[in-house]
N, C-alpha and C positions, 0 to 999 in steps of 0.2 A: 443414113450411112455417112453422109458428109459431116453431120454433127458429131457422130461418134469419133470419126477420124480427127476432127479438129480438137476434140477434147483430149485425145491421146497424144497429140503432137506436142513437142517441146516448145519452149519460148523462142520467138524469132528475134534475131539481132540485126542491127543495121548492116548495110551492104559492105562497108569498109571495116573488115575484121582483121585484127592484128594476129598474124600467125608466126610461129617460131622460125627463126633462122639462126645460123651460126654466127657468133660474134667474133670480131678480131681480137686476138690476144697474143702476147709475146711470152717467151720463156721467163718465168718468174725468178728462177734461180740466178740467172745471170744479172738480172736487174737488182736482185737483192744484194749480191756481192758488190755491184757497182754503187748502189745506194749507200751501203755501209762504208765503202771506201770514200765516197764524197763527203759523208758526214764526218768521218774521222779527219779527212784532210781539211775540211772547212773549219772544224774546231781547232785544229793545230794552227792553221793560218790566222784565225781570229785571236788566239792566245798570243801567238808570236807578234802580231801587229800591236796588241795592247801592251805587250812587254817592251817593245822598242820605243814606245812613247809617241810624241807628235812628229809630224813630218810627212812628206809625200809618200815615201816608201811604206811606212807603217799603215798609212791610210789605205793604200792600194791593197796591202795584205788583209786589212780588216774587211774591205769591200769584197775581195775575192773569197774570203772565208765565209762571209754572210751568203754570197751567191751559191757557193758550194753546199752550204747547209740547206738552203732553200731547195736546190736541185735534188739533194739527197732525200729531203723530206717528201718531195713530190714523187720521187722514184719509189720510196717505200710505201707511200700512201696509195699508189696504184696497184700494189700487190693484193691478190685475192686467192685464197685457197679453196679448192673444190674437192670434196670427199665423195666417195662412191655412194650412190643413192641420192645425191643432191645435184642441183644445177644453180647457176648464177645468171639472172637476167640483167643485162647491162642497159642502163637508162641514162642518157646524157641530155641535160637541159630539157627534160620532159619527154624526150623521144626515145622509143625503143630501138636499141642498136644491135640486139642479138642475144643469144644465150650460150653460155659456156657449160658444156656437159662433161668434158674430159677431166678425170681426176688429176689433181696435182696443183702446183703453184703457178699462177698465171699473173701477167701484168697487163692492165688495161689503162685507159685514160684515167688519170688520178682524179679528175673532176666528175667522173661518171659515178652514178649510184649503182650498187650491185645488190640485187634483191635475191635472197635465198628462196629456193623452191624445192621441196622434197619430192623426189620421183620414186620413192619406195612404194611397195604395194601396201595398201591399207585395208583393214577390216572395219566395217561400219554397220551397226545394227540399228534399224529403224525403231522408233518408239511403238509400243503396242497400241494399235488403233482399233476402235470399235466402229464397224461399218456395216451397213445393210447389204447383203448379197443380192443377186439378181432376183431372188424370190421375196425379198423384203425382210429376211430373217437377220437379226443382229448377230454379227460374228466378231471375234477378236482375232486380229491378224498382225503379224510382224515378220520382217525379213532381214537378212544380213546380206550386205553387198561387199564384194571385193573389187577394189578399183585402184587406178594408178593414173597419175598425171602424165599425159603424152605430149601435150603442147603447152609449154610453160608460158608462152606469150598470151595465149587465150585464157589460161587460168588466172593470170595476173591482171590483164587489161580488159577482158570481155565481161567479167563479172566482178562484183564487189568483194565477195569472200567465197572462193570456190569450194571450201570445205562445207560451209553452211549451205551453199547452193546445192551440192550433191545430197546433203541431208534432206532438204526440203523437197527436192525433186524425187528422191527415192520414196519418201512418204506419200507424195502425190501419186506416183505410179502404183504403189501398193494399194492405196485406196481405190484407184480407178480399176485395177484388175479385180479386186475383191467385189466391187459393185457390178462388174460386168458378167460374172459367172455365179451360178448357184453353188452353195456349199456341197450339196449332194445331188447326184442326178437321179436317184431313186429308181434305178433300173431303166431309165429312158435312153441311155447311151450317149447323151449330150455331154459336152465338156463340163466338168465340175472341179471345184478347188480341191476336194478331197480325193476324188477318184482318178484325176489326171494330173498328178503332181508334176511330171516331166514336161508336159505341154504347157502347163501354166507357168512353170519356171522359165521356160524358153521365151514365152511371151512377155513375162515380167522383165527379163534381161533385155529384150529388144526395146521395150518401152523406156526403161531407165537409160539405156544407151542413147536413144534418140533425145531424151530430155536433157541429158548432161553433156551432149556433144558440143554446145557452144562454149563450155568451160574447158575444152581440151582434155577431157577426162575419158579414159577407156574403162569400160566395165568388163572385168575378167570373169566374174561369176556372181550369181545372186540365187539365194535360196530362202524359202519360207521357213522361219524358225518357230512360228506359233500359228496354229489354225484351229479354232474351236468356236462353238456357239457361245454367245454371251451368257453370263450367269443366270439372267432372268428367264431364259428359255432352255437352258441346258438340260434340266431334268425332263421337261416335256419332250424334247427331241431325242433324248436317250430312250425314253419309253417307246417312242415311235420307231427308232432304229431296232430296239429289241423285238417289237411286234413284227416288223418287216422281216427280221431274221427268223423268228419262229414260223411265220407264214412260208418263207422260202424253204426252211428245213422240212416242214410238213409236206410241201409240194414235192420236194425231192424224194421223201419217204414214200409218198403215195405213188409216184411214178415208178420207183423201184419195185414196190410191192405188186403193182399191176403187171409189170413185166415178168416178175417171178411167177405170178399166178398163171399168166398166159403160157409161160414155158412149162409149168407143171402139167396143165391140162393137155398141151400139145404132146408132151412126152407120154402121158398116160394113154392118149388116143393112138399114137404111133405104135407103141409096144403092145397094145391090147391087154393091158394089165387088168382093167376093170371097165365094164360098160356103165356109162353114166347118162342118165336122162337129164332133161333140162332142170328139173327140180333139184336133183343131186348135184349137178354142176353149180347151181346157184348156192346151195348150202356149202359146198366146198370153197367156192369163191369167198363167201362171207366169212367162213372160219379162217381161211388163210389171210385175208385182209386184217382180221382182228389180231391174229398172231403177229403179223409183220409190222403193223402200224401201231400197236399198243406200246406205251412207254413202260408198262409193268409186265412182269412175267405172267403168262396165261396159265390157267389151271385146267387140266383135261377133265372132261365129263364123260363118264362111261355110260353109253346108251345100251341097255339090255334088250331093247325092242328093235323096231325098225325105224327108218327115217319117216315113215308115214303114221307112226303111232306115238 
C-alpha cells in the first residue's frame, strides 16, 4: 500500500518554495506623459545648448538636456503593459519581486526584468500510450487535460518549463491509472477503465492535480479521449466480449422463459382448465421452452393420437 501511494505521489520540491505575491507598480499613463515630456525637453535643451556654442551657459544646457533624456528613457523603459489573460512576473537582480495581474499600463523599476506568463485556460491532449492494464492486457489510452496557471511564481521558478512539466506528469498519471485497473471487470463489479468512466476520471484528475501542484497549475478537468485494446489482441478480446454477450443474452432468455412457464402452469392449475399429470407437465414445459428459447420460428406438430402413443 505504501509503495502504490509513493508511486502515485507527485515530485517533491525543496522546502523554500517561491509563491506568488503582488508586485509594486505605479500608474503607467502618468509616467508615460512625464517621460515623453522629459524626452522632448531634454532634446530641446540639448539642441539649444549646441546652437549657442561654447561657454558655461550652453554647457549647462547640454548637461541638463542629457540628464533629462536619460531620465525620460528610464521612465519609458520602466513601462509595461498587461493584457487580460496574462501576468507579468517582476524580477530584480535575480530576485522575485512579485506579479502584476491587473490589466493596463504599469510602471515598475526600469532595471527589473518582466517575464510574461499566460494565465488563460489551456487544452492539452496526452500522446497515445500503450500500457498493460491490471490484468496484463496491452491497451491504448490517451487523455485530454484542461488546466490553468494559478501561481505564476511557482510556474516560473519551481520548474524549468511548466508546460512541458504538465505534459510529462499528465502522461505519467495516465499510465499509472491505466496500469492500476483492468480494462473490463467482466461482471465482477470491481472498478474498471471501461465500465467506471466517471470514477476513473475523478481519480485521474486527482492524481494529475497532485503531480502538477509544484508548478502552480490548477487542473480544471481531465477526460479519457481514447481507450481500447491494442491491435495485437483487439480481435481476440472482441470475440471474448461477443461470447460473453451471447452467454448473458441466453441466460436472460432462459430466466424469462422459465418464469413464463411457471406462470402458465400456475394459471392452468388455479383456473382448472385442464388436469395435467407429471408426464404431461414435463411435455408442456419442454414444448414451451423450445418455443420461447428458439431463435427461429417453431413449426406446430399435429398429434392425432395421445401423449402416450
